C-alpha positions, -999 to +999 in steps of 0.1 A: +115+325+300+108+342+334+084+328+360+048+329+351+031+363+355-005+375+355-001+388+319-024+368+297-046+380+269-055+377+232-074+397+206-106+409+222-125+414+191-148+385+197-155+393+234-174+418+254-154+438+280-168+451+312-147+472+336-138+452+366-137+476+396-105+479+415-110+473+452-120+505+469-092+502+496-066+506+469-063+541+455-058+542+418-049+567+391-041+569+354-006+577+343-005+613+329+015+605+298+015+567+293-023+564+289-034+565+253-070+568+242-064+543+213-045+518+236-055+482+233-045+470+268-043+485+303-014+475+325-015+484+361+010+482+389+014+494+425+036+524+433+059+524+463+032+543+483+005+517+474-014+535+447-024+514+417-013+532+385-029+524+351-011+525+317-032+522+285-008+511+258-007+491+226-003+453+225+014+456+191+042+477+206+048+454+236+047+422+215+071+436+189+098+441+215+092+411+238+086+375+227+076+366+263+048+392+263+038+381+228+034+345+240+014+357+270-010+377+249-014+347+226-032+329+254-070+334+253-082+356+281-101+342+311-139+343+306-165+346+334-199+349+318-219+349+286-241+376+271-260+361+242-235+348+217-205+366+232-184+360+263-172+385+288-135+390+297-130+384+334-109+415+340-111+447+320-105+484+325-117+513+303-131+489+277-100+468+272-082+439+288-067+448+322-034+431+333-022+436+368+016+435+366+037+419+393+063+446+388+064+480+406+048+510+388+082+527+388+097+498+369+068+497+345+071+535+338+109+531+331+102+502+308+073+517+288+091+550+285+118+533+264+092+524+238+072+556+238+100+581+245+132+564+232+151+597+230+141+609+264+160+621+294+174+587+302+201+590+275+218+623+281+255+617+279+273+617+312+241+622+331+247+610+367+210+599+369+211+575+340+215+543+361+187+553+383+164+562+354+170+530+334+173+505+362+136+495+360+137+493+322+168+471+323+152+448+349+120+443+329+139+441+296+158+411+310+127+396+326+106+398+294+135+390+270+136+424+252+171+417+240+174+448+217+163+471+245+186+455+270+215+458+245+207+495+239+206+503+276+239+486+282+255+504+253+245+538+268+259+528+302+291+516+287+295+549+268+297+568+301+323+544+317+355+537+298+367+502+291+401+512+278+428+535+291+425+556+259+388+561+267+396+570+303+421+596+291+395+610+267+369+613+294+395+628+318+402+655+292+365+663+289+362+665+327+391+689+329+374+712+303+341+710+322+359+718+355+375+748+339+341+761+327+326+758+362+355+774+379+348+806+360+313+809+374+307+825+409+279+801+416+298+771+403+269+764+380+267+762+342+232+760+327+219+757+362+239+726+370+270+719+391+300+700+378+287+670+397+255+671+378+274+668+345+296+638+351+287+601+357+280+590+393+299+558+403+278+542+431+246+539+410+267+526+381+282+499+403+247+490+417+231+485+382+262+468+368+264+443+397+226+436+397+222+432+360+255+416+348+274+445+332+310+438+343+325+460+316+318+492+335+328+481+370+366+488+369+362+524+359+333+530+382+351+515+412+383+535+404+362+567+402+345+559+435+379+552+452+388+588+446+358+602+466+353+608+503+325+589+520+314+622+534+306+634+499+271+620+497+249+628+467+217+634+487+233+651+517+252+676+496+219+686+478+197+686+509+219+708+531+226+745+521+259+744+540+271+713+522+261+727+489+291+751+490+312+720+482+293+715+450+299+751+441+336+745+442+335+714+420+331+686+446+322+651+433+297+630+452+283+594+452+251+577+462+269+558+489+237+541+504+233+521+471+264+501+479+261+468+497+287+451+520+304+433+491+308+466+472+323+483+502+347+454+508+358+456+472+363+493+475+384+492+506+406+465+491+411+485+459+419+517+478+447+500+498+463+486+466+460+520+448+477+537+478+505+512+476+508+516+438+511+554+443+539+550+468+557+527+444+557+555+418+581+575+440+603+544+445+603+529+410+602+560+388+619+588+408+640+568+432+668+554+410+699+575+407+711+588+373+732+560+357+751+585+336+762+605+366+749+638+353+753+665+379+720+675+396+700+648+378+692+627+408+683+658+428+659+669+399+642+635+401+637+638+438+624+674+434+599+662+409+585+636+432+585+661+461+565+685+440+538+658+434+536+651+471+534+687+483+515+705+455+491+679+443+478+662+475+444+654+459+459+636+429+481+615+452+450+593+456+448+591+418+479+571+405+466+572+369+466+610+371+501+611+387+515+588+361+498+609+334+517+639+346+549+619+348+546+613+311+546+651+305+572+663+329+585+689+304+552+707+306+553+710+344+589+716+353+617+739+341+645+720+359+643+685+346+664+654+350+688+648+321+673+640+288+680+602+291+665+601+326+635+621+315+629+596+286+632+567+310+607+583+334+583+588+305+586+553+293+583+538+328+552+560+336+535+549+304+542+513+312+530+515+348+498+533+337+489+505+313+498+479+340+476+497+365+446+499+342+449+462+334+451+455+372+420+473+382+397+442+380+421+424+404+425+454+427+388+456+433+382+418+434+361+419+402+376+388+386 
C-alpha cells in the first residue's frame, strides 16, 4: 500500500456537508469534462501553474478499480461540528466530500480519463504521444494498486514496441508502407500528419519504461533511438518552420530532453557496439572467398558489400536492416555470387540477425 494520503471518506448520507472555501490566494476551476453533476466526491489537485482543479466523480467507480482508494473511503470522514442530530463533514465542496489529492492535476486527469473515456486518444495504435498521455495514469494506477488498469496500459505500450524479431519485422514492413504513402504527398502529410506523427517515439517510451518497470519495451526503443540524430528533436522540429522541412521528407525525431544521464550512457554504449556489428557484416558475410573457386564469385560478394556502403549510407547505422537485405540479395542484385555462396550468405545473415536481436539488452546495458 502506498504512503498515506489525504484521501479519507465514507458514505455521507448521515452527515451534513458545507462547502469549505478554498483559500482565496489559490485560483481554482472545475474541470470541463471530469465534473459530473451526479458525482459523489470531489477530488482536487494543483496544476503545474498553481491552479487548483476540481473533479466531481463517483466513489463507486474509484473503489471498483482501486482497493487502496476503497479502503480510504471506508474510513469515516473528519467531523468538525454538530447541527442538531447531525454532524458536519470538515471539508466539502459542491455538497459532497472534498479530497485534496497529493498528486498533480495533470496526473489525476490522465488517471480519471482511463475510467471515464477508456477508448480515448491515449490508445491510438503507434501514436507517438501515448507514453506522454498515459504516464500520469500509470503512475497513479501503480500507487493506488489499480492492477487491471496498469496491466492494460502496459499491454498497449508493448503493442507499439516489438519484443521479438518477427514483431520487429512486421512493424518495419508497416513503416515502409507508411513512408511510401507520405512520399507521394507534396506536403509530406497524410491526414494532416507527418510520418513522424504516425510512428512510436522512442525517448518517451524509454522514460516511461524506466520509471515504471516495463523492461520489455526497452531493447526495441533503444535500438530505434540509436538510429536517430540528436539534432532531430521532437519539439524543435515542430517549433521551427525551417526545421519542419525535415518532417516533410519523412524525418524521424525523439524527445531527447526526457532522457537522463543513465539513458544517454546506455545509448552511446549501444551505438558503439552496433557500429562494430555493422562492420563485422562486411568481414563475416562478404569477406570470405568462394570455397568452390567459382569465377567472379568473390568479386560479386565484394560488390554486394560495396553497394551497401555506397548506396545505403543511412541503413549502415541499422544492422538489422542491412542483414534483412542480405537475406534477400536476389531481389536487389542481378549479378550474384554463386548459388552456394548466396545460400551461405542468406543463412549467415539470418543467424546474425537473430543473434543481434538477442544481444540488444546487453548492447544497451539493460541486463
